[in-house]
N, C-alpha and C positions, 0 to 999 in steps of 0.2 A: 504494500500500500504506500503510495507517495505521501510525502509530508503535506502537500497541499490537500489531497483528498482526506487525509487523516484529520487535518484541522477542520475541514468543512464538516465531516461526519461528527466530530466532537461538538462542533457548534450546533449542529442540528439536534443531536441527542440531548444536549444540555439547554437547548433553546437560548444559546448565547447570542445576544445582539449587541452591536456596537452602540454604546451610550454616547449620544451627541449633546454637547453643550455649545451655547452661542455666547461669544464674548462681544458685548455691544448690543444695543437695543434700538438702533435706528431703522431706517426704511429697508435696507437690504437684509437686516436681521429678521424683520417681519416676513419678508419674502421667503427666506430660508426656513423659518419656523412653520409657515404655512405648508411648505413643501414636505417637511419632516412628518407633519401630521397626515398629509395625503399619502405619503409612502407607507405609513403604518396600516393603511386601509387597502393597500394594493398588494396582491399576492406575489408580485415580482420583487417587492422590496421589504415586505413586512417581517421577513425572517432575518433581515440584515441589520436594521437600525432601530434605535429606541430614542425618541426625543426625551431629554432628561433635565437639562438645566439652562439657565440664562444668568449672565452677570452684567450689571450696569453700574454706573457711578452713583446711582440713586436706588436705595432699597425699595422705595415705593414704586418706582418705574419698573424695576425688575419683577416685583411681585405682580404688578398689573400685567406685564408681558407673560409671565408664567401662567397666570390664571386664564388669560385669553386663549392660550394654546394647550393648556393642560399639562404643562411641564411639572415634574416632581419637585424640583428645587429652583430657588431663585437666590441671587446673591447681590448685595449692595456694594460689593467691591470686587475687583478682579482677583485680588489676593485670595479671597474666600473660595473662588472657583479653583484656583491652583491647589488649594489644600484638600479638595474633594477627591479622594482616591478612586471613586467610582466612575469618574469621567474618563472615557476612552478617546474621544475625538473632540477637539475644540475648533469651531468655525470662528475665525477672527474677522469681525465685521466693523472695524473701527477705521478712522482716517489713515491714509497711506503712511504718514510719518510715524505712526505707532506700531505698524505691522512687525517690524524687525524685533523690537524690544519685547513685544508681547509673544511673538512666536517662539523666541528663544526661551523666555520665562516658562512658557507652557511645556516645551520639550524638556527643560531641565527639571520640571515638576512631574515628568513621566507621562505627559499627554501628547498624543498625535495631533497634528494641526492641518487644517484646511484654511489657507490664507487667501482672503479676498484680493482680487486684482486692484491696482497693480501690486505685485507681490511685496515689494518694498519701495522706498523712495528712490533708491539708486542701487547700482550693482555692488558697491562695497558692502552695503547692508545685506544684500541678497547672499553674498558669499559667506557672511557670518552666520546667517540663518541656516544655509545648506550645510555648513561645517558642523553646526550643532546637531543637525539631523543625522549626519554620518557618525558623530561621536556617541549619540544616544541610541542609535539604531531605530529611531521612531519615524513614522511617516510624516513627511512635510510636502504638501503639494499646493499649487496655486489654483484658486477657484476662478479661473477664467472659463466660464461655462461653455463657450463655443468650441473649445478643444475637446470636450467630452460628448457633445451632442452627436446623434446618428448622422446628421447632415454632413459632418466632417468626413465620415467614412464614405458617404455617397460621392462627395467631391473627389476624394482620393481615387475612388474606383473609376470615375469618369476620366480623370487625368491619366490613370494607368491603362485605360482601355485603348488609348491611341486615337479616339474619336476626334480629339482636338488637334491632333498632330503634335508638333513640338511646341510646348508652352513657352511663350516669349514675354508675355506681360500679364501682370496681375494688378488689378486696381481695387480700391475699397475706400468708402467714405462713411463717416458717422458724425451726426450733429444733433445736439439737443440743447434747448435753452435751459441752462442750469445755473445762471449767475446769481440766483437768490440763495445759494447754499454756501456757507462759509468754507466747507471742505473743498469746494471747487475754486474759490476765489482767494483764499488766504495762503500766501507763500509759506507761512510757518507750518501749514498742514499739507505741504506738497501739493497745493492746488494747481489748477490749470487744466486745459483740455487734454493735454498729452497723456498723463498717467491714468486718467479716468475714462476718456473717450477714445483718444488716439491709439490706445493699446489694442483696441479691437481691430481696426483696419491693419495695423502692423502685424497682429497675430494672424489675420486672415491671409495676408501675403506670405507670412512665414510658413503657414500650414501647407501651402502649395509649393513654395520655393524650397523650403527646408534650409539646412545649414550651409548653403552655398556661400563662397567668399564674396563679400561686397567690396567692390572697387572704390566706390565713392557714394556720398549721400548729398543730394541737393535739397536744401530745406530752408524755410523761413517761417516767421511767426508774426502774429499781431499781439502786441503787448497790451494787457488789460490795465485799467487804472490802478489795480492793486499790485501789478508787477509780474503777473504770470501770463501764460499764453491763453488768449481767448479763442484764437483760431490758428491753424497751422497747415502747412503742406510739406510732404516728405516724399522724395523720389529716390529709390534705392537702385543703383546701377551695379549689377553683378558682373563678375569677371568673364562669365561665359556669354555676355551680350544681352542677357535678359534683364528685365527691370520690373520694379513694383512701385506703384504710385498710391499714396495714402493722403487723405485729408480728414481733419477732425475739427469740431467747433463746439463751444459751449454757449454761443450767442445766436445760433441759427439752427433750424431743423433741416436736415438733409434728406435725400431720398434713400440713403442707407444701403445703396446697391454695391455689390462686389461683382467683379467679372474676371474671368480667366480667358485670355486670348491666346489662341494657338495658330499654327500654320494651316489648319484645315477647318477652323471654326472657333466658336467661343461659347462660354458657359456664363449665363447671367444668374446671379444669386440675389434673391430678394431679401433684404435686411440681414446684413452681415452680423448683427448683434444677436440674432436668433432666427436663423434662416427659415423663411416661410415658403420659398419657391426656388426651384432649380430648373432652368430651361436651357437646352442645348440647341445652338444654331449652327448651320453649316456655312461654308464660304459664300453662299448666295443669300445669306441672312434669312434663311428659311428655318422655322422652328422644326427640329427633327425629333425631339423628345423632351418630355417634362417628367421629372422624377418626383414621386410622392414623398412627402416628409412625414415620418411617423408621428402619430399623436403623442403628446407629452402631458405630464401633470402640470408642471410650471416651467420645466427646462433645467431647473437646478438639481433634479433628482439624479441626473447622470454623474455629476461630480461627487455627490454624496455617496452613491452606490459604489463608484470606483474607489473612493477612499476607504469605505468599509471593507470592501473585498481585499484591498491592499493590506489593511491592518490584519485581517484574518490570515493572510498569506505571509505575514511577517516582512513586508516590503517597506522601503523608505520612500518610494516615489510611485506615482501612478503612470502607467504607460502612455496615457493620453497627453500628459504634460510632464515629461521627465525633467529632472533638475537642469540638465544642459540646455533645454529649450527655454525654461524660465530665465536662466542666467543670460542667454543670448539676447532675449528681448530686453532685459534690464540694461545690458551693455549697449544695445542699439539706442534706447531712449536716452541714456547718458550721453552718447555721442551726438545725438540730435540737440539736446539741451546745451551741450558744449558749444556747438556752432551758434546757437542763439545768444549765448552768454547768460543763460538763466541758471542761477544758483539759489537754492533754497537757503533760508537763514541758518538752519542747523548744519549746513554743509560748509559754511564760510570758514 
């Protein structure tokens, strides 16, 4: 019997489920909590996870959150969560500037972590977090949901099929009006469009292009009154002659489309932040095939399920977003900010 099968049989026999706690109680935390509750009622996931606890900076807020979703525990401080030995997996749902410190603290307290994107504020922090994962042997993975969704596999299959010919260009854009949120506008919170919005088109490009060497990056930004990027454009030129073009904004709504252009046709992807449609066109611009997108609970279930399975298998990373991919994206965003001259206060 393999170690993997043995662990799974043991989990089934003992009805062991990964107990999930949420660190933070903001909007994204509510989305994840709703997902966890829905997963417990779905036979595909009910054996895997158990919604367990939430921690916030306010005990009252944490209690209200726990009551809303039926969580067993609530904590008015993050330290109390770290001291709970029953927690298996912590979903970190705080501003970018806190991710590294909190992920490291969780792992040192014996807890696996699922860290909301962007993984950290910069690549240096990311390296420290991943080093802690290696040292503790605990799972540490980035919660960029598009990497885990079934649509990613469908796009991979289309590219591998050869129907597009040789892929030469990938484009992606994403824009939302989010200037009313401090986490988006405050430099001290690593605000700006890049880390919160631009990370999606960059990941979309990277999922198709992979770790190919980049020869140069052409990029520029619009500086917000607070001193972060309100809009940006980024073009990646690869050594093999291919390219990727990304645009993101926190002051305008975009069409959110992504596209993969090849020598024999192109693939149009509706909403790169949560793909809703995939349409293949030939060189004559005729629609040749539309690929159905599987129904989902909320879209967050895939990253949670992958994390739970990785924990049961004793892994430190998820196959959908391995550590090397997370670090590559963080290094890319560092390089882009360097060209802009954008430095967060805590980096000075």
